[in-house]
N, CA, C, O and the ligand as a Tripos MOL2 file, in Angstrom:
@<TRIPOS>MOLECULE
protein
  273   271    69     0     0
PROTEIN
NO_CHARGES

@<TRIPOS>ATOM
      1 N         -11.4130    8.1410    6.1410 N.3       1 MET1
      2 CA        -10.0030    8.4830    5.5810 C.3       1 MET1
      3 C          -8.9650    8.2860    6.6410 C.2       1 MET1
      4 O          -9.0930    8.6890    7.7980 O.2       1 MET1
      5 N          -7.8850    7.6140    6.1530 N.am      2 ILE2
      6 CA         -6.7390    7.4530    6.9600 C.3       2 ILE2
      7 C          -5.4260    7.8770    6.2700 C.2       2 ILE2
      8 O          -5.3820    7.9320    5.0410 O.2       2 ILE2
      9 N          -4.4830    8.1430    6.9410 N.am      3 LYS3
     10 CA         -3.1600    8.6250    6.5250 C.3       3 LYS3
     11 C          -2.4040    7.4420    5.7730 C.2       3 LYS3
     12 O          -2.3030    6.3370    6.3070 O.2       3 LYS3
     13 N          -1.8970    7.7050    4.5590 N.am      4 PHE4
     14 CA         -0.9870    6.6640    3.9350 C.3       4 PHE4
     15 C           0.3510    7.3850    3.7230 C.2       4 PHE4
     16 O           0.5290    8.6030    3.7070 O.2       4 PHE4
     17 N           1.3120    6.3530    3.5520 N.am      5 VAL5
     18 CA          2.7200    6.9370    3.0660 C.3       5 VAL5
     19 C           3.1010    5.9420    1.9720 C.2       5 VAL5
     20 O           2.9490    4.7210    1.9940 O.2       5 VAL5
     21 N           3.6610    6.7510    0.9490 N.am      6 CYS6
     22 CA          4.1690    5.8870   -0.2480 C.3       6 CYS6
     23 C           5.6140    5.4750    0.0800 C.2       6 CYS6
     24 O           6.4670    6.2000    0.5940 O.2       6 CYS6
     25 N           5.7560    4.1360   -0.3160 N.am      7 ASP7
     26 CA          7.0800    3.5130   -0.0960 C.3       7 ASP7
     27 C           8.0640    3.9330   -1.1410 C.2       7 ASP7
     28 O           9.2640    3.8880   -0.8720 O.2       7 ASP7
     29 N           7.6730    4.3140   -2.2440 N.am      8 ASP8
     30 CA          8.4740    4.6970   -3.4370 C.3       8 ASP8
     31 C           8.9540    6.1330   -3.3380 C.2       8 ASP8
     32 O          10.1430    6.3930   -3.5230 O.2       8 ASP8
     33 N           8.0250    7.1120   -3.0400 N.am      9 CYS9
     34 CA          8.5650    8.4850   -2.9780 C.3       9 CYS9
     35 C           8.4660    9.1550   -1.6250 C.2       9 CYS9
     36 O           8.9310   10.2850   -1.4700 O.2       9 CYS9
     37 N           7.8410    8.4580   -0.5810 N.am     10 GLY10
     38 CA          7.7090    8.9500    0.7120 C.3      10 GLY10
     39 C           6.6260    9.9970    0.8790 C.2      10 GLY10
     40 O           6.5480   10.6550    1.9160 O.2      10 GLY10
     41 N           5.7880   10.1560   -0.1400 N.am     11 HIS11
     42 CA          4.7050   11.1250   -0.0790 C.3      11 HIS11
     43 C           3.6090   10.6180    0.8910 C.2      11 HIS11
     44 O           3.2330    9.4460    0.8910 O.2      11 HIS11
     45 N           3.1100   11.5900    1.7340 N.am     12 LYS12
     46 CA          1.9810   11.2200    2.7160 C.3      12 LYS12
     47 C           0.8350   11.8230    2.2190 C.2      12 LYS12
     48 O           0.8560   12.9630    1.7540 O.2      12 LYS12
     49 N          -0.2640   11.0700    2.2880 N.am     13 PHE13
     50 CA         -1.6740   11.5950    1.8240 C.3      13 PHE13
     51 C          -2.7200   10.7370    2.5450 C.2      13 PHE13
     52 O          -2.4800    9.7430    3.2300 O.2      13 PHE13
     53 N          -4.0140   11.3180    2.2620 N.am     14 GLU14
     54 CA         -5.0600   10.6720    2.9520 C.3      14 GLU14
     55 C          -5.7950    9.7980    1.8660 C.2      14 GLU14
     56 O          -5.9140   10.1600    0.6960 O.2      14 GLU14
     57 N          -6.2360    8.7100    2.3300 N.am     15 GLY15
     58 CA         -6.9610    7.6900    1.4310 C.3      15 GLY15
     59 C          -8.1110    6.9230    2.1660 C.2      15 GLY15
     60 O          -8.2500    7.0060    3.3860 O.2      15 GLY15
     61 N          -8.8650    6.2300    1.4260 N.am     16 MET16
     62 CA         -9.8200    5.4620    1.8310 C.3      16 MET16
     63 C          -9.3280    4.2430    2.7060 C.2      16 MET16
     64 O          -8.3860    3.5580    2.3070 O.2      16 MET16
     65 N          -9.9160    3.9960    3.8030 N.am     17 ASP17
     66 CA         -9.5940    2.7950    4.6300 C.3      17 ASP17
     67 C         -10.5470    1.7510    4.4110 C.2      17 ASP17
     68 O         -11.6190    1.6640    5.0100 O.2      17 ASP17
     69 N         -10.0630    0.8370    3.3980 N.am     18 CYS18
     70 CA        -10.9570   -0.2810    3.1550 C.3      18 CYS18
     71 C         -10.0660   -1.6200    3.1960 C.2      18 CYS18
     72 O          -8.8740   -1.5930    2.8920 O.2      18 CYS18
     73 N         -10.6920   -2.7250    3.5710 N.am     19 GLU19
     74 CA        -10.0050   -3.9450    3.7250 C.3      19 GLU19
     75 C          -9.5540   -4.5340    2.5160 C.2      19 GLU19
     76 O         -10.2620   -4.5440    1.5100 O.2      19 GLU19
     77 N          -8.2260   -5.1090    2.5620 N.am     20 TYR20
     78 CA         -7.7300   -5.7080    1.3880 C.3      20 TYR20
     79 C          -8.0720   -7.2010    1.3230 C.2      20 TYR20
     80 O          -7.5720   -7.9800    2.1340 O.2      20 TYR20
     81 N          -8.8960   -7.5970    0.3920 N.am     21 CYS21
     82 CA         -9.3740   -9.0380    0.1760 C.3      21 CYS21
     83 C          -9.8620   -9.5450    1.4510 C.2      21 CYS21
     84 O          -9.4700  -10.6550    1.8130 O.2      21 CYS21
     85 N         -10.6850   -8.8630    2.1970 N.am     22 ALA22
     86 CA        -11.2910   -9.3360    3.4330 C.3      22 ALA22
     87 C         -10.2440   -9.7910    4.5710 C.2      22 ALA22
     88 O         -10.4550  -10.6930    5.3820 O.2      22 ALA22
     89 N          -9.1080   -9.0280    4.4880 N.am     23 SER23
     90 CA         -8.1400   -9.3550    5.4950 C.3      23 SER23
     91 C          -8.2650   -8.1810    6.5040 C.2      23 SER23
     92 O          -9.0840   -7.2800    6.3210 O.2      23 SER23
     93 N          -7.4450   -8.2170    7.5550 N.am     24 VAL24
     94 CA         -7.4410   -7.2360    8.5610 C.3      24 VAL24
     95 C          -6.6000   -5.9480    8.0430 C.2      24 VAL24
     96 O          -6.6330   -4.8850    8.6620 O.2      24 VAL24
     97 N          -5.8680   -6.1240    6.8940 N.am     25 TYR25
     98 CA         -4.9970   -5.1500    6.4310 C.3      25 TYR25
     99 C          -5.7240   -4.1380    5.6010 C.2      25 TYR25
    100 O          -6.6970   -4.4990    4.9390 O.2      25 TYR25
    101 N          -5.3080   -2.8690    5.5930 N.am     26 THR26
    102 CA         -5.8830   -1.8830    4.6920 C.3      26 THR26
    103 C          -5.4240   -1.9380    3.3490 C.2      26 THR26
    104 O          -4.2150   -2.0100    3.1330 O.2      26 THR26
    105 N          -6.2340   -1.9120    2.4410 N.am     27 ALA27
    106 CA         -5.8640   -2.0020    0.9810 C.3      27 ALA27
    107 C          -5.0380   -0.8880    0.4960 C.2      27 ALA27
    108 O          -5.4480    0.2490    0.7310 O.2      27 ALA27
    109 N          -3.9460   -1.0420   -0.1390 N.am     28 PRO28
    110 CA         -3.0810    0.0330   -0.5990 C.3      28 PRO28
    111 C          -3.8680    1.0650   -1.4770 C.2      28 PRO28
    112 O          -4.8520    0.6580   -2.0940 O.2      28 PRO28
    113 N          -3.5110    2.2990   -1.5610 N.am     29 VAL29
    114 CA         -4.1920    3.3120   -2.3740 C.3      29 VAL29
    115 C          -3.0230    3.8600   -3.2890 C.2      29 VAL29
    116 O          -1.8530    3.9640   -2.9210 O.2      29 VAL29
    117 N          -3.4820    4.1730   -4.4550 N.am     30 LYS30
    118 CA         -2.6000    4.6710   -5.4460 C.3      30 LYS30
    119 C          -1.9980    6.0580   -4.9870 C.2      30 LYS30
    120 O          -2.7490    6.9580   -4.6120 O.2      30 LYS30
    121 N          -0.6950    6.2030   -5.0230 N.am     31 CYS31
    122 CA         -0.0550    7.4340   -4.6740 C.3      31 CYS31
    123 C          -0.4360    8.5520   -5.5960 C.2      31 CYS31
    124 O          -0.1990    8.4340   -6.7980 O.2      31 CYS31
    125 N          -1.0280    9.6640   -5.1020 N.am     32 PRO32
    126 CA         -1.3220   10.7090   -5.9720 C.3      32 PRO32
    127 C          -0.1760   11.5270   -6.5030 C.2      32 PRO32
    128 O          -0.3790   12.4460   -7.2970 O.2      32 PRO32
    129 N           1.0090   11.2110   -6.0810 N.am     33 LYS33
    130 CA          2.1980   11.8930   -6.5200 C.3      33 LYS33
    131 C           2.9550   11.1930   -7.6280 C.2      33 LYS33
    132 O           3.2260   11.7510   -8.6920 O.2      33 LYS33
    133 N           3.2740    9.9840   -7.3420 N.am     34 CYS34
    134 CA          4.0210    9.1870   -8.3650 C.3      34 CYS34
    135 C           3.3180    8.1150   -8.9600 C.2      34 CYS34
    136 O           3.8500    7.4210   -9.8270 O.2      34 CYS34
    137 N           2.0980    7.9150   -8.5390 N.am     35 GLY35
    138 CA          1.2290    6.8510   -9.1890 C.3      35 GLY35
    139 C           1.5670    5.4620   -8.8140 C.2      35 GLY35
    140 O           1.0290    4.5630   -9.4600 O.2      35 GLY35
    141 N           2.3990    5.1570   -7.8410 N.am     36 SER36
    142 CA          2.6790    3.8870   -7.3300 C.3      36 SER36
    143 C           1.6480    3.2940   -6.3230 C.2      36 SER36
    144 O           1.1050    3.9780   -5.4560 O.2      36 SER36
    145 N           1.4280    1.9870   -6.5060 N.am     37 TRP37
    146 CA          0.5770    1.2990   -5.5690 C.3      37 TRP37
    147 C           1.2540    0.7660   -4.3100 C.2      37 TRP37
    148 O           0.6300    0.0880   -3.4940 O.2      37 TRP37
    149 N           2.6100    1.1020   -4.1560 N.am     38 HIS38
    150 CA          3.3600    0.5670   -3.0240 C.3      38 HIS38
    151 C           3.1220    1.5860   -1.8680 C.2      38 HIS38
    152 O           4.0510    2.2790   -1.4550 O.2      38 HIS38
    153 N           1.9440    1.6620   -1.3870 N.am     39 THR39
    154 CA          1.6400    2.4600   -0.2610 C.3      39 THR39
    155 C           1.0240    1.7130    0.8770 C.2      39 THR39
    156 O           0.4460    0.6420    0.6930 O.2      39 THR39
    157 N           1.1440    2.2770    2.0640 N.am     40 MET40
    158 CA          0.6370    1.6090    3.1580 C.3      40 MET40
    159 C           0.1660    2.5800    4.2320 C.2      40 MET40
    160 O           0.6330    3.7190    4.2030 O.2      40 MET40
    161 N          -0.7000    2.2530    5.1650 N.am     41 PRO41
    162 CA         -1.0920    3.1480    6.2530 C.3      41 PRO41
    163 C           0.1270    3.6570    6.8890 C.2      41 PRO41
    164 O           1.0370    2.8520    7.0830 O.2      41 PRO41
    165 N           0.2730    4.8820    7.2420 N.am     42 SER42
    166 CA          1.3830    5.5220    7.8190 C.3      42 SER42
    167 C           1.6080    5.1450    9.2610 C.2      42 SER42
    168 O           2.6790    5.3740    9.8220 O.2      42 SER42
    169 N           0.5640    4.5520    9.8630 N.am     43 GLY43
    170 CA          0.7080    3.9750   11.2340 C.3      43 GLY43
    171 C           1.4680    2.6460   11.3210 C.2      43 GLY43
    172 O           1.8470    2.1970   12.4030 O.2      43 GLY43
    173 N           1.6770    2.0330   10.1600 N.am     44 ILE44
    174 CA          2.2980    0.7710   10.0040 C.3      44 ILE44
    175 C           3.6830    0.7550   10.4660 C.2      44 ILE44
    176 O           4.4790    1.4870    9.8780 O.2      44 ILE44
    177 N           4.1040   -0.0050   11.4740 N.am     45 LYS45
    178 CA          5.5130   -0.0800   11.7790 C.3      45 LYS45
    179 C           5.9750   -1.5470   12.0110 C.2      45 LYS45
    180 O           5.1020   -2.3640   12.3020 O.2      45 LYS45
    181 N           7.0510   -1.8870   11.9260 N.am     46 GLY46
    182 CA          7.6140   -3.2090   12.1870 C.3      46 GLY46
    183 C           7.8680   -4.0480   10.9240 C.2      46 GLY46
    184 O           7.1880   -3.8970    9.9090 O.2      46 GLY46
    185 N           8.8060   -4.8770   11.0150 N.am     47 PHE47
    186 CA          9.2530   -5.7160    9.9350 C.3      47 PHE47
    187 C           8.2510   -6.6230    9.3720 C.2      47 PHE47
    188 O           8.1480   -6.7990    8.1580 O.2      47 PHE47
    189 N           7.4690   -7.2330   10.2900 N.am     48 PHE48
    190 CA          6.4770   -8.2340    9.9230 C.3      48 PHE48
    191 C           5.3790   -7.5780    9.0310 C.2      48 PHE48
    192 O           5.0450   -8.0620    7.9500 O.2      48 PHE48
    193 N           4.8320   -6.4260    9.5680 N.am     49 LYS49
    194 CA          3.7790   -5.8170    8.7650 C.3      49 LYS49
    195 C           4.3390   -5.3620    7.4470 C.2      49 LYS49
    196 O           3.6390   -5.4350    6.4370 O.2      49 LYS49
    197 N           5.5080   -4.9180    7.4090 N.am     50 ARG50
    198 CA          6.1580   -4.5100    6.1590 C.3      50 ARG50
    199 C           6.2510   -5.6850    5.0940 C.2      50 ARG50
    200 O           6.0660   -5.5380    3.8860 O.2      50 ARG50
    201 N           6.5320   -6.7400    5.6630 N.am     51 LYS51
    202 CA          6.6040   -7.9880    4.8810 C.3      51 LYS51
    203 C           5.3520   -8.2550    4.3390 C.2      51 LYS51
    204 O           5.3000   -8.6370    3.1690 O.2      51 LYS51
    205 N           4.1680   -8.0980    5.0960 N.am     52 ILE52
    206 CA          2.9200   -8.4770    4.5420 C.3      52 ILE52
    207 C           2.6410   -7.5280    3.4410 C.2      52 ILE52
    208 O           2.1730   -7.9380    2.3790 O.2      52 ILE52
    209 N           2.9260   -6.1830    3.6630 N.am     53 TYR53
    210 CA          2.6360   -5.2450    2.4470 C.3      53 TYR53
    211 C           3.5050   -5.4820    1.2850 C.2      53 TYR53
    212 O           3.0800   -5.1270    0.1860 O.2      53 TYR53
    213 N           4.6110   -6.0080    1.3690 N.am     54 ASN54
    214 CA          5.5130   -6.3590    0.3490 C.3      54 ASN54
    215 C           4.7290   -7.4720   -0.4470 C.2      54 ASN54
    216 O           4.7260   -7.4710   -1.6780 O.2      54 ASN54
    217 N           4.1230   -8.3400    0.2340 N.am     55 MET55
    218 CA          3.2940   -9.3800   -0.3990 C.3      55 MET55
    219 C           2.1130   -8.8430   -1.2070 C.2      55 MET55
    220 O           1.8960   -9.1430   -2.3810 O.2      55 MET55
    221 N           1.4170   -8.0690   -0.5060 N.am     56 ILE56
    222 CA          0.1710   -7.2860   -1.1680 C.3      56 ILE56
    223 C           0.6790   -6.5110   -2.3270 C.2      56 ILE56
    224 O           0.0140   -6.5560   -3.3620 O.2      56 ILE56
    225 N           1.7790   -5.8000   -2.2950 N.am     57 TRP57
    226 CA          2.1880   -5.0870   -3.4620 C.3      57 TRP57
    227 C           2.5450   -5.9630   -4.5540 C.2      57 TRP57
    228 O           2.2930   -5.6200   -5.7100 O.2      57 TRP57
    229 N           3.1260   -7.0970   -4.2840 N.am     58 GLU58
    230 CA          3.4630   -8.0380   -5.2340 C.3      58 GLU58
    231 C           2.2610   -8.4450   -6.0260 C.2      58 GLU58
    232 O           2.2250   -8.3540   -7.2530 O.2      58 GLU58
    233 N           1.2410   -8.9120   -5.2640 N.am     59 SER59
    234 CA          0.0230   -9.4760   -5.9270 C.3      59 SER59
    235 C          -0.7430   -8.3040   -6.6790 C.2      59 SER59
    236 O          -1.4530   -8.5760   -7.6470 O.2      59 SER59
    237 N          -0.6150   -7.1780   -6.2880 N.am     60 ILE60
    238 CA         -1.2570   -5.9350   -7.0890 C.3      60 ILE60
    239 C          -0.3560   -5.8800   -8.4140 C.2      60 ILE60
    240 O          -0.9100   -5.8000   -9.5110 O.2      60 ILE60
    241 N           0.8830   -5.9180   -8.3130 N.am     61 ASP61
    242 CA          1.6500   -5.8140   -9.5040 C.3      61 ASP61
    243 C           1.4340   -6.8360  -10.5260 C.2      61 ASP61
    244 O           1.4720   -6.6080  -11.7350 O.2      61 ASP61
    245 N           1.1800   -8.1000   -9.9320 N.am     62 GLU62
    246 CA          0.8430   -9.2790  -10.7800 C.3      62 GLU62
    247 C          -0.4790   -8.9990  -11.4160 C.2      62 GLU62
    248 O          -0.6520   -9.2680  -12.6050 O.2      62 GLU62
    249 N          -1.3740   -8.4980  -10.7180 N.am     63 ARG63
    250 CA         -2.6930   -8.2790  -11.3150 C.3      63 ARG63
    251 C          -2.6240   -7.2600  -12.4120 C.2      63 ARG63
    252 O          -3.3620   -7.3100  -13.3960 O.2      63 ARG63
    253 N          -1.7490   -6.3690  -12.2260 N.am     64 GLN64
    254 CA         -1.7180   -5.2420  -13.2810 C.3      64 GLN64
    255 C          -0.7580   -5.5400  -14.4320 C.2      64 GLN64
    256 O          -0.4610   -4.7090  -15.2900 O.2      64 GLN64
    257 N          -0.2740   -6.8560  -14.3790 N.am     65 GLY65
    258 CA          0.6930   -7.2800  -15.2940 C.3      65 GLY65
    259 C           1.9520   -6.4830  -15.3850 C.2      65 GLY65
    260 O           2.5600   -6.3410  -16.4460 O.2      65 GLY65
    261 N           2.3470   -5.9400  -14.1920 N.am     66 ASN66
    262 CA          3.4820   -5.0630  -14.1410 C.3      66 ASN66
    263 C           4.4970   -5.9420  -13.3230 C.2      66 ASN66
    264 O           4.3190   -6.1790  -12.1290 O.2      66 ASN66
    265 N           5.5560   -6.4040  -14.0260 N.am     67 THR67
    266 CA          6.5340   -7.3090  -13.4850 C.3      67 THR67
    267 C           7.7070   -6.6360  -12.9110 C.2      67 THR67
    268 O           8.6780   -7.2790  -12.5130 O.2      67 THR67
    269 N           7.6370   -5.3350  -12.8590 N.am     68 GLU68
    270 CA          8.7470   -4.5430  -12.3960 C.3      68 GLU68
    271 C           9.2340   -4.7860  -11.1150 C.2      68 GLU68
    272 O          10.1820   -4.1320  -10.6810 O.2      68 GLU68
    273 ZN          4.6040    7.9930   -4.4400 Zn       69 ZN69
@<TRIPOS>BOND
     1     1     2 1
     2     2     3 1
     3     3     4 2
     4     3     5 am
     5     5     6 1
     6     6     7 1
     7     7     8 2
     8     7     9 am
     9     9    10 1
    10    10    11 1
    11    11    12 2
    12    11    13 am
    13    13    14 1
    14    14    15 1
    15    15    16 2
    16    15    17 am
    17    17    18 1
    18    18    19 1
    19    19    20 2
    20    19    21 am
    21    21    22 1
    22    22    23 1
    23    23    24 2
    24    23    25 am
    25    25    26 1
    26    26    27 1
    27    27    28 2
    28    27    29 am
    29    29    30 1
    30    30    31 1
    31    31    32 2
    32    31    33 am
    33    33    34 1
    34    34    35 1
    35    35    36 2
    36    35    37 am
    37    37    38 1
    38    38    39 1
    39    39    40 2
    40    39    41 am
    41    41    42 1
    42    42    43 1
    43    43    44 2
    44    43    45 am
    45    45    46 1
    46    46    47 1
    47    47    48 2
    48    47    49 am
    49    49    50 1
    50    50    51 1
    51    51    52 2
    52    51    53 am
    53    53    54 1
    54    54    55 1
    55    55    56 2
    56    55    57 am
    57    57    58 1
    58    58    59 1
    59    59    60 2
    60    59    61 am
    61    61    62 1
    62    62    63 1
    63    63    64 2
    64    63    65 am
    65    65    66 1
    66    66    67 1
    67    67    68 2
    68    67    69 am
    69    69    70 1
    70    70    71 1
    71    71    72 2
    72    71    73 am
    73    73    74 1
    74    74    75 1
    75    75    76 2
    76    75    77 am
    77    77    78 1
    78    78    79 1
    79    79    80 2
    80    79    81 am
    81    81    82 1
    82    82    83 1
    83    83    84 2
    84    83    85 am
    85    85    86 1
    86    86    87 1
    87    87    88 2
    88    87    89 am
    89    89    90 1
    90    90    91 1
    91    91    92 2
    92    91    93 am
    93    93    94 1
    94    94    95 1
    95    95    96 2
    96    95    97 am
    97    97    98 1
    98    98    99 1
    99    99   100 2
   100    99   101 am
   101   101   102 1
   102   102   103 1
   103   103   104 2
   104   103   105 am
   105   105   106 1
   106   106   107 1
   107   107   108 2
   108   107   109 am
   109   109   110 1
   110   110   111 1
   111   111   112 2
   112   111   113 am
   113   113   114 1
   114   114   115 1
   115   115   116 2
   116   115   117 am
   117   117   118 1
   118   118   119 1
   119   119   120 2
   120   119   121 am
   121   121   122 1
   122   122   123 1
   123   123   124 2
   124   123   125 am
   125   125   126 1
   126   126   127 1
   127   127   128 2
   128   127   129 am
   129   129   130 1
   130   130   131 1
   131   131   132 2
   132   131   133 am
   133   133   134 1
   134   134   135 1
   135   135   136 2
   136   135   137 am
   137   137   138 1
   138   138   139 1
   139   139   140 2
   140   139   141 am
   141   141   142 1
   142   142   143 1
   143   143   144 2
   144   143   145 am
   145   145   146 1
   146   146   147 1
   147   147   148 2
   148   147   149 am
   149   149   150 1
   150   150   151 1
   151   151   152 2
   152   151   153 am
   153   153   154 1
   154   154   155 1
   155   155   156 2
   156   155   157 am
   157   157   158 1
   158   158   159 1
   159   159   160 2
   160   159   161 am
   161   161   162 1
   162   162   163 1
   163   163   164 2
   164   163   165 am
   165   165   166 1
   166   166   167 1
   167   167   168 2
   168   167   169 am
   169   169   170 1
   170   170   171 1
   171   171   172 2
   172   171   173 am
   173   173   174 1
   174   174   175 1
   175   175   176 2
   176   175   177 am
   177   177   178 1
   178   178   179 1
   179   179   180 2
   180   179   181 am
   181   181   182 1
   182   182   183 1
   183   183   184 2
   184   183   185 am
   185   185   186 1
   186   186   187 1
   187   187   188 2
   188   187   189 am
   189   189   190 1
   190   190   191 1
   191   191   192 2
   192   191   193 am
   193   193   194 1
   194   194   195 1
   195   195   196 2
   196   195   197 am
   197   197   198 1
   198   198   199 1
   199   199   200 2
   200   199   201 am
   201   201   202 1
   202   202   203 1
   203   203   204 2
   204   203   205 am
   205   205   206 1
   206   206   207 1
   207   207   208 2
   208   207   209 am
   209   209   210 1
   210   210   211 1
   211   211   212 2
   212   211   213 am
   213   213   214 1
   214   214   215 1
   215   215   216 2
   216   215   217 am
   217   217   218 1
   218   218   219 1
   219   219   220 2
   220   219   221 am
   221   221   222 1
   222   222   223 1
   223   223   224 2
   224   223   225 am
   225   225   226 1
   226   226   227 1
   227   227   228 2
   228   227   229 am
   229   229   230 1
   230   230   231 1
   231   231   232 2
   232   231   233 am
   233   233   234 1
   234   234   235 1
   235   235   236 2
   236   235   237 am
   237   237   238 1
   238   238   239 1
   239   239   240 2
   240   239   241 am
   241   241   242 1
   242   242   243 1
   243   243   244 2
   244   243   245 am
   245   245   246 1
   246   246   247 1
   247   247   248 2
   248   247   249 am
   249   249   250 1
   250   250   251 1
   251   251   252 2
   252   251   253 am
   253   253   254 1
   254   254   255 1
   255   255   256 2
   256   255   257 am
   257   257   258 1
   258   258   259 1
   259   259   260 2
   260   259   261 am
   261   261   262 1
   262   262   263 1
   263   263   264 2
   264   263   265 am
   265   265   266 1
   266   266   267 1
   267   267   268 2
   268   267   269 am
   269   269   270 1
   270   270   271 1
   271   271   272 2
@<TRIPOS>SUBSTRUCTURE
     1 MET1         2 RESIDUE 1 A MET
     2 ILE2         6 RESIDUE 1 A ILE
     3 LYS3        10 RESIDUE 1 A LYS
     4 PHE4        14 RESIDUE 1 A PHE
     5 VAL5        18 RESIDUE 1 A VAL
     6 CYS6        22 RESIDUE 1 A CYS
     7 ASP7        26 RESIDUE 1 A ASP
     8 ASP8        30 RESIDUE 1 A ASP
     9 CYS9        34 RESIDUE 1 A CYS
    10 GLY10       38 RESIDUE 1 A GLY
    11 HIS11       42 RESIDUE 1 A HIS
    12 LYS12       46 RESIDUE 1 A LYS
    13 PHE13       50 RESIDUE 1 A PHE
    14 GLU14       54 RESIDUE 1 A GLU
    15 GLY15       58 RESIDUE 1 A GLY
    16 MET16       62 RESIDUE 1 A MET
    17 ASP17       66 RESIDUE 1 A ASP
    18 CYS18       70 RESIDUE 1 A CYS
    19 GLU19       74 RESIDUE 1 A GLU
    20 TYR20       78 RESIDUE 1 A TYR
    21 CYS21       82 RESIDUE 1 A CYS
    22 ALA22       86 RESIDUE 1 A ALA
    23 SER23       90 RESIDUE 1 A SER
    24 VAL24       94 RESIDUE 1 A VAL
    25 TYR25       98 RESIDUE 1 A TYR
    26 THR26      102 RESIDUE 1 A THR
    27 ALA27      106 RESIDUE 1 A ALA
    28 PRO28      110 RESIDUE 1 A PRO
    29 VAL29      114 RESIDUE 1 A VAL
    30 LYS30      118 RESIDUE 1 A LYS
    31 CYS31      122 RESIDUE 1 A CYS
    32 PRO32      126 RESIDUE 1 A PRO
    33 LYS33      130 RESIDUE 1 A LYS
    34 CYS34      134 RESIDUE 1 A CYS
    35 GLY35      138 RESIDUE 1 A GLY
    36 SER36      142 RESIDUE 1 A SER
    37 TRP37      146 RESIDUE 1 A TRP
    38 HIS38      150 RESIDUE 1 A HIS
    39 THR39      154 RESIDUE 1 A THR
    40 MET40      158 RESIDUE 1 A MET
    41 PRO41      162 RESIDUE 1 A PRO
    42 SER42      166 RESIDUE 1 A SER
    43 GLY43      170 RESIDUE 1 A GLY
    44 ILE44      174 RESIDUE 1 A ILE
    45 LYS45      178 RESIDUE 1 A LYS
    46 GLY46      182 RESIDUE 1 A GLY
    47 PHE47      186 RESIDUE 1 A PHE
    48 PHE48      190 RESIDUE 1 A PHE
    49 LYS49      194 RESIDUE 1 A LYS
    50 ARG50      198 RESIDUE 1 A ARG
    51 LYS51      202 RESIDUE 1 A LYS
    52 ILE52      206 RESIDUE 1 A ILE
    53 TYR53      210 RESIDUE 1 A TYR
    54 ASN54      214 RESIDUE 1 A ASN
    55 MET55      218 RESIDUE 1 A MET
    56 ILE56      222 RESIDUE 1 A ILE
    57 TRP57      226 RESIDUE 1 A TRP
    58 GLU58      230 RESIDUE 1 A GLU
    59 SER59      234 RESIDUE 1 A SER
    60 ILE60      238 RESIDUE 1 A ILE
    61 ASP61      242 RESIDUE 1 A ASP
    62 GLU62      246 RESIDUE 1 A GLU
    63 ARG63      250 RESIDUE 1 A ARG
    64 GLN64      254 RESIDUE 1 A GLN
    65 GLY65      258 RESIDUE 1 A GLY
    66 ASN66      262 RESIDUE 1 A ASN
    67 THR67      266 RESIDUE 1 A THR
    68 GLU68      270 RESIDUE 1 A GLU
    69 ZN69       273 GROUP 0 **** ****
């Protein structure tokens, strides 16, 4: 279990640490508070990694048919 932070509501919670599509990045976990998938490990800092997570979130949204 690792700490996650929700990008939408800022909620911090613990979740499973598993790799996203066999990459070195941790797969986002659904926020227990607002239900958003736009979450990332709370240790993540820096513009580059944020960009990576933006791409991951986009592909998750696509997979769910959510074009929001
Ligand atoms: Zn949230």
